[in-house]
C-alpha positions in Angstrom: 40.4 149.8 135.1 41.4 148.8 131.3 42.3 151.7 128.8 40.7 150.1 126.4 37.7 148.1 125.7 40.1 145.1 124.0 42.5 145.2 126.9 39.3 145.3 129.5 38.5 141.6 127.1 41.3 140.6 127.9 41.4 140.7 132.2 40.0 137.9 134.1 35.8 139.0 134.2 34.1 138.0 137.4 30.5 139.0 138.2 31.2 142.5 140.3 33.5 142.9 136.9 30.2 143.6 135.0 28.5 146.2 138.3 32.4 147.9 137.8 32.2 147.6 133.6 28.0 147.8 133.1 27.4 150.4 136.3 30.4 152.6 136.8 30.0 151.4 141.2 32.5 152.0 143.5 34.2 149.6 145.5 32.1 151.4 148.2 29.2 150.7 146.1 29.9 146.7 145.3 30.5 146.6 149.5 27.5 147.6 150.5 25.3 145.7 148.1 26.3 142.4 150.0 26.5 143.5 152.9 22.6 144.2 152.0 22.2 140.9 150.0 23.8 139.2 153.3 21.1 140.2 155.1 17.4 139.2 155.0 15.6 142.0 156.5 15.9 145.5 154.6 18.7 147.8 156.7 18.4 151.9 157.3 21.2 153.8 156.0 22.6 153.6 159.5 22.6 150.1 159.6 24.2 150.0 156.3 27.2 152.3 157.7 27.7 150.6 160.8 27.7 147.1 158.7 30.7 148.9 156.0 32.3 150.8 158.7 31.4 154.3 156.7 30.1 157.2 158.0 26.8 158.4 157.7 26.4 160.6 154.5 29.1 158.5 152.8 27.1 155.4 153.5 23.4 157.1 152.2 25.6 158.4 148.9 26.5 154.4 147.7 22.7 153.7 148.2 21.6 156.3 146.6 24.2 155.5 143.4 22.6 151.8 144.2 19.3 153.1 143.5 20.0 154.8 140.6 20.9 152.1 138.9 18.0 149.6 140.4 20.2 147.3 142.3 18.7 148.4 145.3 14.8 149.4 146.3 14.0 151.9 149.1 10.5 151.2 151.2 8.8 153.9 153.8 8.5 152.2 156.7 5.8 154.6 158.9 5.5 154.9 162.5 2.3 154.6 164.0 2.6 157.6 165.8 3.4 159.6 162.6 6.2 160.0 160.9 7.9 157.1 158.8 11.8 156.2 158.1 13.4 154.4 154.6 15.0 150.5 154.7 16.7 149.7 151.4 16.6 145.7 150.2 18.3 144.2 147.1 16.4 143.9 143.8 16.0 140.5 142.9 18.7 139.8 140.9 16.9 138.5 137.9 15.8 142.0 137.2 19.2 143.5 137.4 20.7 141.2 135.6 17.3 141.2 133.1 18.7 144.5 132.8 22.1 144.6 132.5 21.3 142.3 129.4 19.3 144.6 128.0 21.6 147.5 128.2 24.4 145.2 127.1 22.2 144.2 123.8 21.3 148.2 122.9 25.1 148.5 124.0 25.8 145.7 120.6 23.0 147.2 118.4 25.1 150.8 118.8 28.7 149.8 118.6 27.4 147.3 115.4 26.2 151.3 113.9 29.6 153.0 114.2 31.6 150.2 113.0 29.1 149.9 110.0 29.6 153.8 109.9 33.1 153.3 109.7 32.9 150.4 107.0 31.2 153.0 104.5 32.8 155.9 105.3 36.1 154.2 104.0 35.3 151.7 101.6 34.3 154.6 99.9 37.0 156.5 100.7 39.6 155.7 97.4 42.6 153.9 97.7 45.6 155.2 96.2 47.0 152.5 93.3 51.1 151.7 93.7 53.3 153.5 90.7 53.8 151.2 88.0 57.3 150.7 87.3 
């Protein structure tokens, strides 16, 4: 990842770059998301772990990060005899895109405010006058 925003903007940006940039998702998180998108039916954590060839606990952590960012939804499935388990499905891409747009707008407004503060701070500073010969 780039060290500064200007370096980041010079890089070729891809859709997955948004997932890393805006949400800080890791490579495994993106792989888990792709697996969930590619399946028509929701998956259990065990099924996700098998699909990405990782331990269940590792897959679970990736699913949890995706839940926290809103990329995945959790559903409870009840057994007839009692008990339940959870399955996971990707959130509607339009919902995710709208949320990323909102976050970007908030970030843009905050950066605009910081730039205005920078301008105000340094415009008020008296500039040294060049010495006359």
